[in-house]
C-alpha positions in Angstrom: -4.9 53.3 116.9 -6.1 50.2 118.2 -6.2 51.6 121.7 -8.1 54.5 120.5 -10.8 52.5 119.1 -11.0 50.8 122.3 -11.6 54.3 124.5 -14.0 55.3 121.9 -16.2 52.4 122.5 -16.6 53.0 126.0 -18.1 56.5 125.3 -21.7 56.9 125.3 -22.9 57.7 121.6 -23.9 61.0 122.3 -20.6 61.8 123.6 -18.5 60.5 120.7 -16.4 63.4 119.2 -18.2 64.7 115.9 -16.3 65.1 112.5 -14.9 68.5 111.9 -16.3 70.4 108.9 -12.7 71.3 107.7 -10.6 68.2 108.4 -11.1 65.2 110.4 -8.9 64.2 113.3 -7.1 61.3 111.2 -6.7 63.9 108.2 -5.0 66.1 110.9 -2.7 63.2 111.7 -1.8 62.3 108.5 -0.6 66.0 107.2 3.2 65.4 108.6 3.2 62.1 106.3 2.7 63.9 103.3 6.1 66.0 103.7 7.2 69.0 105.7 6.2 72.2 104.7 8.5 75.0 103.6 8.2 76.7 107.3 8.8 73.7 109.5 12.1 73.0 111.3 12.5 69.6 109.3 12.2 71.4 105.8 14.8 73.8 106.9 17.5 71.1 108.0 16.9 69.3 104.7 17.2 72.6 102.7 20.6 73.4 104.5 21.8 69.8 103.9 21.8 70.0 100.2 23.8 72.9 99.7 26.6 71.5 101.9 26.8 68.4 99.8 29.4 69.9 97.4 31.5 71.0 100.1 31.6 67.6 101.5 32.8 66.2 98.1 35.4 69.1 97.9 36.6 68.1 101.5 36.9 64.3 100.4 38.7 65.3 97.2 41.3 67.3 99.4 41.4 64.6 101.9 42.2 61.8 99.0 44.9 64.2 97.2 46.8 64.4 100.7 46.8 60.9 101.4 48.2 60.1 98.1 50.7 62.9 98.3 51.7 62.0 101.8 52.0 58.0 101.0 54.2 59.0 97.8 56.6 61.0 100.3 56.4 58.4 102.7 57.5 55.5 100.3 60.0 57.6 98.9 61.7 58.6 102.2 61.3 55.0 103.9 63.3 53.3 100.9 65.6 56.1 100.2 68.1 55.0 102.7 68.0 51.5 101.9 68.6 52.0 98.4 71.2 54.5 99.0 73.3 51.8 101.2 73.1 49.3 98.3 74.2 51.8 95.9 77.1 52.7 98.1 78.0 49.1 99.0 81.1 48.9 96.8 82.2 52.4 98.2 81.7 51.2 101.7 83.5 48.0 101.3 86.3 49.9 99.3 86.5 52.5 102.2 87.2 49.5 104.8 89.6 47.5 102.7 91.3 50.5 100.4 92.6 48.9 97.1 93.4 45.6 98.8 92.0 43.1 96.3 91.9 39.1 96.3 95.0 38.0 94.4 92.9 36.5 91.6 92.9 37.4 87.6 89.3 38.4 88.2 90.2 41.5 90.6 87.7 40.5 93.0 86.9 42.9 96.3 87.8 40.7 99.4 84.2 41.2 100.7 81.2 40.7 98.5 78.6 43.5 98.4 76.3 40.7 99.5 77.6 41.5 103.2 76.0 45.1 102.9 72.8 43.4 101.4 72.6 41.1 104.7 73.4 44.4 107.1 70.8 46.2 105.0 68.1 43.5 105.3 68.5 41.0 108.4 67.2 43.8 110.8 64.3 44.7 108.6 63.5 41.0 108.2 63.5 40.6 112.1 61.1 43.6 112.4 58.9 42.3 109.7 58.8 39.1 111.7 57.8 40.4 115.2 55.9 43.6 114.4 52.9 42.4 112.8 52.3 40.7 116.1 52.7 43.6 118.0 50.4 46.2 119.2 50.0 48.9 116.6 51.0 52.4 118.1 51.5 54.2 115.0 53.0 57.3 116.3 55.7 55.9 118.5 56.8 53.7 115.8 57.3 56.7 113.2 59.0 58.8 115.8 61.3 55.8 116.3 62.0 55.7 112.5 62.7 59.2 112.3 65.4 59.2 115.1 67.1 56.1 114.4 67.5 56.9 110.4 69.0 60.2 111.3 71.4 58.2 113.4 72.1 55.6 110.7 73.2 58.6 108.3 75.3 60.0 110.9 77.2 56.9 111.9 78.1 56.0 108.2 78.9 59.2 107.5 81.5 59.7 110.0 82.8 56.2 109.8 86.5 55.3 109.3 86.0 51.5 109.3 83.7 49.0 107.5 82.6 47.7 110.9 81.1 50.9 112.0 79.9 51.6 108.4 77.7 48.2 108.7 76.5 49.2 112.2 75.2 52.5 110.6 73.8 50.3 107.6 71.9 48.2 110.1 70.2 51.3 111.8 68.8 52.2 108.4 67.7 49.1 107.6 65.9 48.4 111.0 63.9 51.8 110.1 63.2 50.8 106.7 61.4 47.7 107.6 59.7 49.4 110.6 58.4 52.1 108.4 57.3 49.6 105.6 55.3 47.4 108.0 53.8 50.5 109.8 52.7 52.4 106.8 51.5 49.7 104.9 49.3 48.6 108.1 48.5 52.2 108.4 47.1 52.3 104.7 44.1 50.2 105.6 42.5 53.3 107.0 42.6 55.0 103.8 41.6 54.6 100.3 43.3 51.9 97.9 44.9 54.8 95.9 47.3 55.3 98.7 48.7 51.9 97.8 49.4 53.2 94.4 51.1 56.2 95.7 53.1 54.3 98.1 54.3 52.0 95.5 55.3 55.1 93.2 57.1 56.6 96.1 59.0 53.6 97.3 60.0 53.0 93.6 60.9 56.7 93.0 63.2 56.2 96.2 65.2 53.5 94.1 65.7 56.1 91.4 66.2 59.2 93.2 68.5 57.4 95.9 70.6 55.7 93.4 70.9 58.7 91.0 71.5 61.3 93.9 74.4 59.1 95.3 76.0 58.5 92.1 75.9 62.2 91.3 76.6 63.5 94.8 79.5 61.1 95.2 81.8 63.8 93.6 81.8 65.5 96.8 82.6 62.6 98.7 80.5 60.0 100.7 80.5 61.9 104.2 79.1 64.9 102.8 76.8 63.3 100.6 75.2 61.3 103.5 75.1 64.5 105.8 72.8 66.1 103.0 70.5 63.1 103.0 70.0 63.9 106.8 66.8 66.1 105.3 65.1 62.7 104.7 64.0 62.0 108.2 62.8 65.8 108.6 60.6 65.2 105.4 59.2 62.1 107.0 58.0 63.9 109.9 56.5 66.6 107.9 54.5 64.3 105.6 53.4 62.0 108.2 52.2 64.3 111.2 51.4 67.4 109.0 50.2 66.4 105.5 48.6 63.1 106.0 45.1 63.4 107.0 43.8 61.4 110.2 41.9 58.4 109.7 38.3 59.0 109.7 36.1 57.2 112.6 34.7 54.0 111.9 31.4 55.4 111.5 32.4 58.1 108.7 35.0 55.7 107.0 32.7 54.2 104.2 28.8 54.4 103.5 29.1 50.9 102.7 29.9 50.0 106.3 27.0 52.0 107.6 24.6 49.8 105.7 26.2 46.4 107.2 24.5 45.1 110.5 26.2 46.5 113.6 27.7 43.1 114.9 29.4 42.7 111.4 30.9 46.1 111.8 32.0 45.6 115.4 33.7 42.2 114.3 35.8 43.9 111.4 37.0 46.5 113.5 37.8 44.4 116.5 41.7 43.7 116.8 42.6 40.1 115.7 43.8 37.8 118.3 47.2 35.9 118.1 45.7 32.6 117.4 43.6 34.3 114.6 46.8 35.9 113.0 48.5 32.5 112.8 45.5 30.8 111.4 45.6 33.5 108.5 49.0 32.8 107.4 48.5 29.5 105.4 46.0 31.2 103.3 48.6 34.3 102.6 51.3 31.9 100.9 49.7 32.3 97.6 50.9 35.9 97.9 54.0 35.2 99.9 55.9 32.4 98.2 56.0 34.1 94.5 56.6 37.5 96.1 59.7 35.9 98.2 61.1 34.1 95.1 61.2 37.3 92.9 63.1 38.9 95.8 65.5 36.2 96.0 66.3 36.3 92.3 66.6 39.8 91.6 68.7 40.6 94.8 71.0 37.7 94.1 71.7 39.3 90.8 72.2 42.6 92.2 74.5 41.9 94.9 75.8 38.6 93.6 76.6 39.3 89.9 76.6 43.0 89.2 80.1 43.5 91.0 81.5 40.9 88.9 80.4 41.9 85.5 82.7 44.6 84.2 83.5 46.2 81.0 87.2 47.8 81.0 86.6 49.2 77.7 83.2 50.9 78.3 82.6 54.7 78.3 81.4 54.3 81.7 84.4 53.7 84.1 84.7 50.3 85.8 84.4 51.8 89.0 81.0 53.5 88.3 79.6 50.5 86.5 78.2 49.0 89.6 76.3 52.2 90.7 74.9 52.8 87.2 73.6 49.3 87.1 71.9 50.0 90.2 70.2 53.1 88.9 69.0 51.4 86.0 67.3 48.7 88.3 65.7 51.1 90.1 64.3 52.9 87.0 62.6 49.6 86.2 61.4 49.4 89.9 59.9 52.9 89.8 58.3 52.7 86.4 56.4 49.2 87.0 55.5 50.1 90.7 53.9 53.2 89.3 51.5 51.1 86.9 49.1 49.3 89.1 46.6 52.1 88.4 46.5 51.0 84.4 48.1 47.4 84.7 46.9 44.6 87.1 48.7 41.3 87.2 47.0 38.6 89.2 49.5 35.4 88.2 52.5 37.0 90.0 54.1 33.5 89.8 54.7 34.4 86.0 57.0 37.3 87.3 59.0 34.9 89.5 59.5 32.4 86.5 60.8 35.3 84.5 63.0 36.7 86.9 64.6 32.9 87.4 65.4 33.2 84.0 67.3 36.7 84.4 69.3 34.6 87.1 70.7 32.3 84.8 71.6 34.8 82.2 73.3 37.1 84.6 75.3 34.5 86.5 76.5 32.8 83.5 77.7 36.2 82.0 79.7 37.0 85.4 81.4 33.8 84.7 81.7 33.6 80.9 81.8 37.2 80.0 79.6 36.4 76.8 77.3 39.6 76.7 79.6 41.9 74.4 78.3 45.6 75.3 77.5 47.1 78.8 74.4 48.7 77.3 72.9 45.3 76.5 73.3 44.4 80.2 71.7 47.7 81.5 68.7 46.9 79.5 68.6 43.6 80.9 68.9 45.3 84.5 65.9 47.6 83.5 63.9 44.5 82.5 65.0 42.8 86.0 63.7 46.0 87.6 60.4 46.1 85.7 59.6 42.4 87.1 60.6 43.3 90.7 58.3 46.5 90.9 55.5 44.8 89.3 55.8 41.9 91.8 55.6 44.3 94.6 52.9 46.5 93.7 50.5 43.8 92.2 51.1 41.5 95.3 49.8 44.4 97.7 47.0 45.6 95.5 45.8 41.9 95.4 45.9 41.5 99.2 44.1 45.0 99.4 41.3 43.7 97.1 41.1 40.1 98.2 41.3 40.3 101.9 37.8 41.7 102.9 38.2 41.9 106.8 39.7 45.5 107.5 41.6 43.6 110.5 43.0 40.6 108.6 43.8 43.1 105.7 45.9 45.0 108.0 47.8 41.9 109.3 48.1 40.5 105.8 49.9 43.6 104.4 52.4 43.7 107.2 53.2 39.7 107.5 53.6 39.8 103.5 56.8 42.2 103.9 58.3 39.0 105.8 58.3 37.3 102.4 60.5 39.7 100.5 62.9 40.2 103.6 63.4 36.5 103.7 63.9 36.2 100.0 66.5 39.2 100.2 68.3 37.6 103.1 68.7 34.5 101.4 70.1 36.4 98.4 72.6 38.0 100.5 73.9 34.4 101.9 74.0 33.0 98.1 75.6 36.2 96.7 78.6 35.9 99.1 78.7 32.1 98.2 78.6 33.0 94.3 81.2 36.0 94.9 83.7 33.4 96.7 83.3 30.7 94.3 83.3 32.7 91.0 86.3 34.7 92.0 88.4 31.6 92.4 87.4 30.5 88.9 90.0 31.4 85.8 88.9 33.8 83.1 87.2 32.2 80.2 89.5 31.5 77.1 
């Protein structure tokens, strides 16, 4: 407008534009500022945008439901094989050594079930240590999971020796670790509700895996494992068909759209190796309690369950180990599904309570002072509740407290190294405890 005034100043007075009797030049310019008329193209765009809002809401709800369902199934399928191998641990060892027992009055097996635990966790531990630092190529990772898991079931199913069976366990363990890191990293692209779904699914894998193996065991271990080949197929369908593709960064959240452009760019960048290493000390507040809880509970499961026996119970001695595993997985499932209604920030309290459980189960394995198997099963359920609560609340805290998306994705992945380290140490301590307790005389 300032330029217009200068140009008018150069006109002779009699040649200046005369104001209109209907509307001034400035009034004409102001008309669009008062709002578009009903006939204008702009008004048409606005009127068409409003009816599409309910449709967008429906699409978002549909997308959210698909994500929750897919992550529940992925969690279930990813942990299913891992759980089945632990539930079958005593059967796998028995298959390799027949009825040959150490010549002690406690009738211990020659090999501790901690051996199967080590085979079931060391490959996953290696994967969880290395994978967070490698490029995130999600489709290749999932394809490897599906193929190698299938091979693992076939190897264990057709094996006639404990060595070959352990190879199959290793393959399934590798895929369990690969899948967990991959899916948790990928969850950073979706709403936080998928974490609750993942927790429920992975907890449900414990119940479904342990119960299905215990029930199907009547038809033989080989047939049972061949039936379980459906699990990798379900994984494929859940990931490539059911799970919606991540939205482009510009569509992911309205909050991000309101951030400065340089901040959005920073959050979407891949973290450098130096930056990832720099983040690790700050993650210890999550990783240390998490690792301790898993050390304690897996020592209980693989170091004491097989040594706690009730000859006169209504459940046969051969089945007691399997049903203890079932009760543990029931507890895990219930507590992993609770994060939507119960949040526990001080997860170190769970580690202390699990440490008390270690004392109870270890002393009972030595002295047999608990009089009834159902008391033991109740304690096992409590142990599972603590473990499941630690898992889902730790990941929930990371999801809420680590704000940068790239840092959150890395934190989700590297935290899995803590539980695998705890489980691996539990396997070593379980073998040591098995060998020590089996040489002890029975209590008077």
